[in-house]
N, C-alpha and C positions, 0 to 999 in steps of 0.2 A: 621862295628861296630866302634863307636867312642871310642877313647882311651884318649881323652882330659879330664883333671880334675881329682882330687883325693879327697877322703874324708877320710883322714888319721885319723882324730879324732875319727872315729868309726870303724876304721880298715877294711874298705871295700872300694874298689875303683869302679868307674863307669864302667870301662872296665869289671870287674868281673861280675857286676850285670846287665849291659845293654843287655838284651836278646830280646828286642823289635823287633830287625831286623831279628830274626830267623823266617824263613818262614815255617809255619805249614802245608805244603802240596804242591805238585807239581803244583796245580792249583792256589796257592796263596790265597786260601779261608780259613781264619782262623777258620771258624765255621764248616768246613767239618768234618763229623763223630760225631759231638756233638749231643747228644740226650736229649732234654728237651722240654716239652710243654710250658715252660715259655720263655719269650723273652730274646734273647741273642744279645749282641752287638748293642744296639739301643739307649743308653742314653748318654747324655753329662756329662762331669766331674762336671759341675755346678749342675746338677740335683743330682748326687750321693753325691757330697760334701754337698749340702743342706740337703739331706736325713740323712747323717751321723751327721752333726752339730745339726740338730733339734732333731733327735732321741736321741742322747746322752745328749741333753738338755731337755729331757722330764721331767715331774713332779717329777721323781725320784730324781732329784737334790735337792728337798726339804727335803730329808732324809740324804743327805751326811754330813751335819754338825754333826748329831748325830752318824752316823755309822762309820765316818772316823776321824773327828777332836776330838770328845769327848774322845775316847780311847787313842789318841796319844798326845793331848795337842798342844800348839803352835809350839814349836821347832821341834819336830819330825813330827807333822802334816804337816807343811809347807814344811819341807825337803822332806818328802815322796811324797807330791803332785808334787813337781818339779822333783824328781828323777823318779818316776813312769811315769809321763807324758812324759818326754824326752825319756825314754827307750821304752815306748809303741809306740811313734811316730816312732822311729828307727825300732822297730821290725815289725811294719806294713809296713813301707817303704821297708824293706828287703823282706817280704813275697810277696809284690806286684811284685817284680822282677821275680818271678817264675811263672808268668801267662803262659809263653811259656817255655818249656824245651824240648830239642831234637826235635824241629819241631812239638811239640804237644801243643795244648792249653788246659789248665785245668780250668774248670769252677766250680769245687767243691774242697773243701779243702781235702776231703778224697781221691779223685782221684790223686791229686798231691802227697800226702804223700805215698799213695799206690804204685805209679809208682816209687818213689825215694827210698822207704824204705821197700817195700814188703807188702804182703797180710795181715799179722798180724797187721801191723801199719795202714793199710787201715781200718780194722774193729775197731781198737782202736780209731782212729780219728772219725769214724762214730758215735760210741757210745758216746764218750766224747762230741762231738759237738752237737749232737741231745739232749742229756741230758741237756747240757748247755742252749740251745735255748728253750727247754720245760720249764726248771726252770725259765728262764727269763720271758717267757709268763705267768707263774703262778705268778711271782712277779708283773707284770703289772696288772693282774687281782686283786691281793690283794690290790695294791695301788689305783687302780681305785675304788674298793669298799670302801676303806678307805676315799678317797676324797669325795665320795657321802655321807658316814656316817657323816663326819665332816660337810658337808653342811646341812644335816638334823638336826644335833645337834644345829646349829646356827639358823635355821629357825623354828624349832619345839620343843615343850616340850615333845613330844612323842618319846622316844628312840626306835630305831629299831635295831635288831641284825645285826652285820656286814655281816653275811652270806647272807642276802637278797640283800645287796648292791653288794656283790661279784657276785651273780647270774646276777644282772642287768649289771654289767661290762662285764661278760662273754658273755651275749647275744649281747651286743653292739659290742664287738670285733668280734663275729661270723658274724653278719650282714655285717660289713665292709669288712671282709675277703672274703665273698662271692661276694660282689659287686666289690672289688678291690683285685683280687686274686694274684697279682704278685708285685714285687718291681718296675718294670717299670711302672705299672699302677698307682703307687702312685703319678706320676708326677703332676697332677692337684691339689693334696691335700697338697703338700709340702709348698706352699705359705701360706695356711691356718694354717698349723702346725707351721710355723715360726711366724705368727701373734699371735697365741695362746701362744707360748713360750714367746714372748715379753710381753704379757699381764700378765701372772703369775709371770714372773721375775720382771716386773715393780711393780706390786702390792706387791710382797713380799719384795722388797727393800724399798718401801714406808712405810712398817710396821717395818722391821728389823732396819733400820737406826734410826728412832725416838726412838724405844725401846732400842737400844744399847746406844743412847746418854743420856738416862735417868740415873740418879743415882740410882743404885740398889745394896744395901748392901748384898743381897743374891746371886748375880752373882759371880761366880768364874770359874776358868779355871783349877782346880785341877783334876788330873786323880785319881779316887778313886779305892779302892781295895787293895788286898795284892800284894806283888811283883810278885808272880807267876800269879795271876789273871791279873795284868796289862800287863805282858808279853804276855799271851795268847790273851788278848783283842787287844793288839797292832798288833800282827800278823794277827788276824782276820780282823782288819781294813785295813791292807795293802792288803790283798786279796780282800776286797771289793773295794779298790782303783783301782785294776787292772780291775775289772768289770766296773768301772766308765769310763775307757778310751778305752776299746776294746771289740770286739764282738765275736771273734773266727770264723768269717764267711767272712773274707775279700775276698777270691777267689769268693764266691758266689755274693757279691756285685760288684766285678770287672767284672764278666761275663756279666753284663748288659751294659758295657761301649762300646762306639764306639772305633775304632782304632785311634791312637795307645793306646792300653789299659793300658800299664804300665805307660806311661807318664800321661795319663788322671787320672789314679787311684792315682798317687802321687799328682796331683793337688787337687783332692778331699780330700786326707789326709791332705794336707797343710791347707785346709779350716777347717777341723775338729779340727786340733791341734793348730789353731790360733784363729779364730773367735769363734768356738764352745767351745774350752777349756777355753777361757777367761770368758765366761758366767757361765759355770757350776763350775769352780774353784772359780770364784768371788762370786757366791751365797753361796758356801760352807764356804768360809772364813767369809763373812759378817754375815751369820746365826750364826756361832760359836762366832763371836765377840759380837753379840747382846745378846745371851742367855747363852753363856758359857756352862758349863757342864750340864745345864738344857735343852739344845736344844732337842726338841722332834724329834722322828723318822719321824714325819710328821710336818714340821715347822709351818704351819698355826695354829696348836694347841697352839703355843706360842704367836700368835699375840694379841695385846691389843687394836687395833684400831677399826674403825667402822665395823659393821656387814656386810655391803654391800661389803667391800673390801675382807673379808674372803670368802663370797659367790662367788664373781667374780673369786677369785683365784681358788677355788674348781671346779667351772664350767669349767674354761679354762684348768685346769690340767686334768680333766676327758676327755674332748673332745680331747685334744692333745694326751693323752694316746691311744686313739682309732687309731690314725694314726701311732704313734711310734711303737706300739707293732707289727704292720704288718711287719716291716722290719725283726725283729728277728724271727717271725714265718715263713717267706718266705722259707728258705732252707728246713725245714721239710715239708712244704706244696708242695714245688717243687718236692721233692722225691715222695710224695704220688700221686700228680697229674700226674707225668710222668709215674708212675707205673700203675695207675688204669684208667686214662682217655685216650680217643682216640686221638692220636697226629694228625690225619688227619682233625680234626675239632677244632674250637675255644673253649675256656674254657666255654663260656656261650652259646654254641650251644645247640640245642635240644638233641643231642646225649650225651653231657657231663654234662649238668647242674645238673641233679638229683644226679649223682655220686659226682660231686663237692660239692653239699650241704651235702651229707652223710659224706664225708671225713671231712668237716669242723665241722659238728655236733659232730663226734667222738672226734676230736682234742680238741675242746673247752669244751665239756662236761667233759672229763677226767681232764683237767687242772683246770676247775672251781671247780670240786668236791674236788680235792686235795688242792687247794688254800683255800677253805672254811673250810676244815678239819684241816689245819695246818697254821694258819695265823701268821707266824713268818717271816716277810719280810726281816729283817736284816740278819737272818740266811740263807735265800735263796741267797742273794747277796754275803755273805761271802763264802758260799760253792761253788758257781759258780766261784768266783775269785780264790779260793785256789786250788781246786782239778782238775779243768778243764781248766779255762782260762789261768792260768799261763803256763801250758805246751803248750796249743794251741798257745799262743801269743809269748812266749819266747824260749821254748825248741825246738819244732818241726821245726820252720824256720831255726834255726842253724843246726839241723840235716840234713835238706834238703840241705842246703848250703854245708855241709861237704860231702854229697853224690854226689851232682851234680858238685861241683866245687873243691872238695877235691884234685884231682890229679893235678890241674893246679894252685890252689891258693898258695900264699906265706905262709911261715911257721907261720908268725905272725897272719895271718888271721885264720889259723887252730887253733892256740892257743886261739885266741879271741872267736871263736865259741865253742870250747870245754869248755872254761871257762863259757860261757853262759849256756851250757847244764848242767854242774855240779852245778853251782850256783842256777839256777832256778829249777832244779830237787830237790835240797835240800830244797829250799824255799817252794816248793809244799808240801813236807812231813810235814814241820813245820806248815805252815798255814792250811793245811788240819786237822792236829791234833787239832789246835786251834778252827777251825770251828766245828768239831765234838763235842768238849768239850762244845761249846756254844749251840749246838743243844740239847745235853743231859741235860744241865741246863734248857733250856726252855721247854723241854718235861716234866720235873719234875714240872715246874711252871704252864703250861697251859694244859688243857684237850683238847681232840679232839673236834672240832667245838666250841672252846672257843670264847668269844666275847670281845676281848680286847678294 
């Protein structure tokens, strides 16, 4: 194990974290004993990096100006973007280090935490992670439906309820998940996903920049509301910002990588937090600059340019959603597929296909129904970030470090990780309270199956 190099600025050195050389079995087979019907250890870092960069640059970025910058304003907004981005990159870099522990390879987050912290934490992570991913999928269905509704509003004078478009989105996602049932199978679609991302980012910028350059006396960057309301909205925005940068499923994505998995995962993370972050942060800032506190939760609603630009944006956003949502749904589907399908046959074999279809029908039917009943996309993102993703991203990696490396780590490292645990546990309580307050407010504003 190499002991060269130190990363003192984040209080963790390479010797402590470099566990790539741990041999997970006497026969040197890192996949020995792993049980999954999905592909393990087959993908390059470039494939996973592209998947992360394009997925986090999905059309959801067109809502970030509204849900992040509007409640925070320029100073706190930009400060939070930088701080959360850096900390998220570090936390994921740390978690990637624990792909191998004590000669065992962990392909699921819950297995890693359960091994290090016990059975109760295993079930806690399982519930938190799956709820997070299911809520994310509902958010994708909501925004997919909303992009279709916006396209219909541009092309037609006949308004159609949002719920019909949500159903269309749910069906499209279902079909893709049956045809492309695993993260590794997304390989051929990632190039298309990147092209679609470039299309709606380009068209959005060609609208936002001219709109922002225009003189608009009604544009302002004031954060509205009472002092208490501003505080709760700010914490809710911070929790949404966590969801912008991380997924809570890094071990599952890492499981698809070829060896050396730790090194390759870090390369993929570098791609996400450089190329990927540049675009989704850039779109967030430009959108807020262009429309200020009036930025819509779906930015194309603010565009004042030609109709065809709006339509092209909406179409590319919807098509890219189909690919992006697949990554977040994959860990839940991996669990269902491994439990109910025959591991001795391929997923699309005659023995498995009907069961695969049935599992996907149940998954997307429930998510589509809930998304149609409660179309509050900003609330979903905020709740995900606060109650679940903050602990998954910042608290549990430090707890795993303390358990695995606590006896050998230097005292300053222990202090650093206990600081992380206390800080982000406290932040979880505060931001969760803010998110619940936001949900209560919107429940009183909207009825079930409302048509915003």
